[in-house]
Legacy VTK file of the C-alpha trace (Angstrom):
# vtk DataFile Version 3.0
C-alpha trace
ASCII
DATASET POLYDATA
POINTS 69 float
0.268 8.790 11.610
-2.550 7.919 13.826
-5.643 7.130 11.929
-7.594 5.611 14.813
-11.388 5.766 14.462
-10.639 7.546 10.752
-12.582 6.030 7.662
-9.648 5.212 5.159
-11.346 7.754 2.712
-11.097 10.592 5.188
-7.055 10.073 5.646
-5.087 13.011 4.665
-1.419 12.115 3.823
1.680 14.385 3.845
3.405 14.673 0.362
6.565 12.390 1.935
3.517 9.868 2.915
2.136 10.176 -0.395
5.274 9.866 -2.155
5.956 6.560 -0.222
2.735 5.107 -1.180
3.161 5.916 -4.817
6.820 4.724 -4.892
8.122 8.064 -6.037
9.989 10.711 -4.651
8.358 13.953 -2.946
10.264 16.011 -5.616
8.141 13.885 -8.202
5.125 15.081 -6.670
6.239 18.633 -6.453
6.541 18.760 -10.193
3.410 17.003 -10.812
1.514 19.520 -8.759
3.405 22.531 -10.621
2.291 20.496 -13.996
-1.304 19.824 -13.038
-0.681 16.190 -13.065
-0.780 13.203 -10.851
-3.258 12.687 -8.015
-5.373 15.145 -6.718
-4.438 17.143 -3.721
-5.654 19.765 -1.485
-4.247 22.744 1.024
-5.373 22.558 4.518
-4.453 24.569 7.853
-4.815 27.827 9.425
-3.523 29.957 6.423
-0.460 28.019 5.751
-1.804 26.114 3.372
-0.209 22.747 4.022
-0.199 20.324 1.194
-2.171 16.845 1.665
-3.341 13.943 -0.221
-6.328 12.456 0.299
-5.671 8.572 0.708
-8.692 7.772 -1.539
-7.599 9.771 -4.414
-4.067 8.002 -4.306
-6.065 4.748 -4.580
-8.216 6.147 -7.471
-4.879 7.495 -9.293
-3.183 3.963 -9.132
-6.169 2.419 -10.483
-6.416 4.885 -13.330
-2.975 4.419 -14.008
-2.993 0.393 -13.855
-6.122 0.664 -16.227
-4.149 2.795 -18.606
-1.376 0.540 -18.867
LINES 1 70
69 0 1 2 3 4 5 6 7 8 9 10 11 12 13 14 15 16 17 18 19 20 21 22 23 24 25 26 27 28 29 30 31 32 33 34 35 36 37 38 39 40 41 42 43 44 45 46 47 48 49 50 51 52 53 54 55 56 57 58 59 60 61 62 63 64 65 66 67 68
C-alpha cells in the first residue's frame, strides 16, 4: 500500500492487512464483524461497500486489549 503523504490516522487497511497487523486470520475479522466485536471498521467505495479498517482504530483496539489483560 502506498501511504506517501498520508497521515497514519488516515490510512485505511484492507481486512487482510488488518488481520496481519493484529496477527489473526481474515476469517476471524469476518466473524468479529458479524458479532459486532473487535476493532471498528467502515465501508468505502462506489456502492460496493468495501470494508476497511482505519489504522488508528487498530492501534486503539490493541491498546484497549493490552489494558484489559
